[in-house]
C-alpha positions in Angstrom: 33.1 28.5 7.6 31.9 26.7 10.8 28.5 28.5 10.5 28.2 27.2 6.9 29.0 23.6 8.0 26.5 23.9 10.9 23.8 25.0 8.5 24.5 22.1 6.1 24.5 19.7 9.0 21.2 21.2 10.3 19.7 20.8 6.8 20.8 17.2 6.5 19.5 16.4 9.9 16.2 18.0 9.1 16.0 16.0 5.9 16.8 12.7 7.7 14.3 13.4 10.5 11.7 14.3 7.9 12.2 11.0 6.2 11.9 9.1 9.5 8.7 10.9 10.4 7.2 10.3 6.9 8.0 6.6 7.2 6.6 6.6 10.8 3.3 8.0 9.4 3.3 5.3 6.8 3.8 2.7 9.5 0.9 4.2 11.5 -1.4 3.8 8.5 -0.2 0.3 7.8 -0.7 -0.8 11.4 -4.2 0.7 11.4 -5.2 -1.6 8.5 -4.5 -4.8 10.4 -3.9 -4.7 14.1 -3.1 -8.4 14.0 -0.2 -8.0 11.5 2.8 -8.6 13.7 5.2 -7.2 11.2 3.3 -3.9 10.9 3.0 -3.6 14.7 6.7 -4.4 15.1 7.6 -1.7 12.4 5.4 0.8 14.3 7.2 -0.1 17.6 10.6 0.4 15.9 9.6 3.8 14.6 8.3 4.8 18.0 11.6 3.9 19.6 13.6 5.7 16.9 11.4 8.8 17.2 11.8 8.8 21.0 15.5 8.5 20.7 15.8 11.3 18.2 13.5 13.5 20.3 15.5 12.8 23.5 18.8 13.6 21.7 17.3 16.9 20.4 16.0 17.9 23.8 19.2 17.0 25.6 21.1 19.1 23.0 18.7 22.0 23.8 17.2 21.9 20.3 13.7 23.0 19.4 11.9 19.7 18.7 9.1 21.5 16.9 11.6 22.9 14.4 12.2 19.3 13.4 8.5 18.6 13.0 8.0 16.7 16.2 4.5 17.3 17.4 2.3 15.9 20.1 -0.1 14.7 17.4 2.5 12.3 16.0 3.3 10.9 19.4 -0.3 10.4 20.2 -0.9 8.7 16.8 2.0 6.4 17.4 0.7 5.4 20.9 -2.9 5.1 19.9 -2.3 2.3 17.4 -0.6 0.0 20.0 
């Protein structure tokens, strides 16, 4: 039973992280359109911090960050816009 609950939790976490990463990609594209848009830049910074927090928590929990779709490409894209 514990294994079933763990799989459900992993699936839910994967889904939540997927949504965050999708929204972060949207924020990247929006920030690219107007680098003077303070709201878009703030949104991008917020997603950057959220992603860093999730990534840190996964690493500290000995999780495979690539399993949750964290890639160097996303991090580079987030940092490049700033």
